[in-house]
C-alpha positions in Angstrom: -20.2 16.8 -9.6 -18.3 19.2 -7.3 -19.3 19.1 -3.6 -18.8 21.7 -0.9 -18.6 19.1 1.8 -15.0 18.9 3.0 -14.3 22.4 1.6 -16.2 25.2 3.3 -18.5 22.7 5.0 -17.2 19.8 7.1 -17.5 16.4 5.5 -18.6 13.2 7.3 -15.2 13.1 9.1 -15.3 16.7 10.1 -12.7 17.8 7.5 -12.6 21.1 5.7 -10.1 22.6 3.2 -9.8 19.5 1.2 -9.9 21.6 -2.0 -6.7 23.3 -0.9 -4.4 20.3 -1.4 -2.0 20.8 -4.3 -2.7 24.5 -4.9 0.5 25.5 -3.2 2.8 23.3 -5.3 5.6 25.2 -7.1 8.4 22.6 -7.2 8.0 22.0 -10.9 8.1 25.3 -12.8 6.5 23.6 -15.8 3.3 22.9 -13.9 0.9 25.6 -12.7 -2.1 24.6 -10.6 -5.3 26.5 -11.5 -8.1 24.8 -9.6 -8.8 21.9 -7.2 -12.4 20.6 -6.8 -13.6 17.9 -4.4 -15.8 15.5 -6.3 -16.5 12.9 -3.6 -16.9 13.3 0.1 -16.6 9.6 1.1 -14.1 8.2 3.6 -11.3 8.9 1.2 -11.0 11.9 -1.1 -11.6 12.2 -4.9 -10.4 15.5 -6.4 -10.4 17.0 -9.9 -7.4 19.2 -10.5 -7.0 21.7 -13.4 -3.4 22.7 -14.2 -1.3 24.2 -17.0 1.7 22.2 -18.1 4.6 23.2 -20.4 5.6 20.6 -23.0 9.1 19.9 -24.2 8.6 22.3 -27.1 7.8 25.1 -24.7 4.1 25.3 -25.4 1.5 25.3 -22.6 -1.6 23.3 -22.4 -4.4 23.0 -19.8 -5.2 19.5 -18.4 -7.5 18.0 -15.8 -6.7 14.9 -13.7 -8.7 13.1 -11.1 -6.8 11.8 -8.1 -7.9 9.3 -5.4 -6.4 10.2 -2.0 -6.6 7.5 0.6 -3.4 8.4 2.5 -0.1 6.6 2.5 0.5 3.0 3.5 3.1 0.6 4.7 3.7 -3.1 3.9 6.0 -5.8 5.2 7.3 -9.2 4.2 8.2 -11.3 7.3 10.6 -14.1 6.3 12.2 -16.9 8.3 15.6 -17.8 6.7 16.1 -20.7 9.1 13.0 -22.6 8.0 12.7 -21.0 4.6 9.2 -19.6 5.1 7.3 -16.3 4.6 4.1 -15.0 6.2 1.4 -13.7 3.9 -2.3 -13.0 4.1 -5.3 -14.0 2.0 -8.4 -11.8 2.0 -11.3 -10.7 -0.3 -10.7 -7.6 -2.4 -13.8 -6.3 -4.2 -11.9 -4.1 -6.7 -9.9 -7.1 -7.9 -13.0 -9.3 -8.0 -15.0 -6.8 -10.1 -12.0 -6.4 -12.4 -11.7 -10.0 -13.6 -10.0 -11.8 -10.7 -11.6 -15.3 -10.4 -12.8 -15.0 -6.8 -11.3 -11.8 -5.4 -9.3 -13.7 -2.8 -5.8 -12.1 -3.0 -2.6 -13.3 -1.4 -0.7 -10.4 -0.1 1.9 -9.1 2.3 0.6 -7.5 5.5 -0.2 -3.9 4.8 -2.3 -1.0 5.8 -2.7 2.8 5.9 -0.4 4.9 8.1 -3.3 6.8 9.6 -1.5 9.0 12.2 1.5 6.7 12.7 5.0 6.8 11.1 5.6 4.0 8.6 7.6 1.7 10.9 5.0 2.0 13.7 2.2 1.4 11.2 3.8 -1.7 9.6 4.5 -3.2 13.1 0.8 -2.6 13.9 -0.4 -4.2 10.7 1.9 -7.2 11.1 0.5 -7.9 14.6 -3.2 -7.3 13.6 -3.1 -9.3 10.4 -0.4 -11.9 11.0 -0.2 -12.1 14.8 3.6 -11.6 14.5 5.8 -9.4 16.6 8.5 -7.9 14.3 12.1 -7.1 15.3 14.5 -5.1 13.1 13.0 -3.8 9.9 14.8 -3.5 6.6 13.5 -0.6 4.5 13.1 -1.7 0.9 11.5 1.1 -1.1 8.8 3.8 -1.0 6.7 3.1 -4.1 3.8 4.7 -5.9 1.7 1.7 -6.9 -0.7 3.4 -9.2 0.6 6.9 -10.0 -1.8 7.6 -12.8 -4.7 8.2 -10.4 -3.9 7.2 -6.8 -1.8 9.4 -4.7 -0.8 6.7 -2.2 2.9 6.0 -1.5 3.6 2.6 0.1 6.5 2.3 2.4 7.8 -1.3 1.9 9.8 -3.3 4.4 11.1 -6.8 5.1 11.7 -8.3 8.5 13.0 -11.6 9.9 10.8 -13.6 12.2 10.9 -16.9 14.0 8.3 -19.2 15.5 8.6 -17.5 18.9 7.6 -14.2 17.3 4.1 -15.4 16.4 2.5 -14.1 19.5 -1.2 -13.9 18.4 -3.6 -15.5 15.9 -3.8 -12.5 13.6 -6.7 -12.3 11.2 -7.3 -8.6 11.2 -9.6 -6.3 13.2 -13.1 -7.7 13.2 -14.7 -4.3 14.1 -13.3 -3.0 10.8 -14.8 -5.9 8.8 -11.5 -7.6 8.3 -11.4 -11.4 7.8 -7.9 -12.3 7.0 -6.4 -15.8 6.6 -2.8 -16.1 7.7 -0.5 -18.1 5.4 2.9 -19.4 6.4 4.3 -20.7 3.1 7.5 -22.3 2.1 9.6 -20.0 0.0 9.4 -22.3 -3.0 5.6 -22.3 -2.9 5.5 -18.5 -2.6 7.8 -18.1 -5.6 5.8 -20.7 -7.6 2.7 -18.6 -6.9 4.4 -15.6 -8.5 5.0 -17.7 -11.6 1.6 -19.2 -12.0 -0.5 -16.1 -11.2 -1.8 -17.0 -7.8 0.0 -13.9 -6.4 -1.0 -10.8 -8.4 -0.7 -8.1 -5.9 1.9 -5.4 -6.8 3.5 -4.8 -3.4 3.7 -8.5 -2.7 5.4 -9.2 -6.1 7.8 -6.4 -5.4 8.8 -7.6 -1.9 9.1 -11.3 -2.8 11.3 -10.5 -5.9 13.4 -8.1 -3.8 13.9 -10.7 -1.1 14.8 -13.4 -3.7 17.3 -11.1 -5.5 19.0 -10.4 -2.1 19.2 -14.0 -1.1 16.9 -13.5 1.9 14.7 -16.4 0.9 17.5 -18.9 0.9 17.3 -21.0 4.1 21.1 -20.8 4.4 21.2 -17.0 4.2 21.1 -16.5 8.0 24.4 -18.4 8.3 26.1 -16.3 5.6 25.0 -12.9 6.9 
């Protein structure tokens, strides 16, 4: 059902014009946007977009797609090459629980939405809130669309060295936002074993651990070679 909240009328967050997003796109001449409807006025935005698309044979067809817009995010893998450890989180994720995960408790890298911040500022904020770690230099890994069939979110992924002295707080997330996050400092071997046996199933975490392993960053001797 289409809603006028967030379009001509403010939604619960005071936003209007949410039905204008995407209408102006002309970068792909084979796609012509016809209509954008707001179908949910929750904290994030669900839209139904109608567009014409030209196939490889030159013919045009009309399609509709729903997109979930929760903003973009940032994620970081802190690693200590001296001690051969990584910092991860464990928290309850209802979408995973309802979709066949045994208990919904996912092991993940620290991550969060950008909100009004740039990606580097946001990822430092999330690392401090969730892990209690103060990050130094960041290595940009990739900007990835994690579920491009329906979710607009692009996740800016980073890696960063840390040491024992950089753990300046207890972490655990922001209680006022309902976060209850367990901080995990794991040996590299255990983290990689968790990839292999299915204890780590979060996409951004798999991406960053595999990237770090491929680049030799999870080898305790890597610090002395770099």
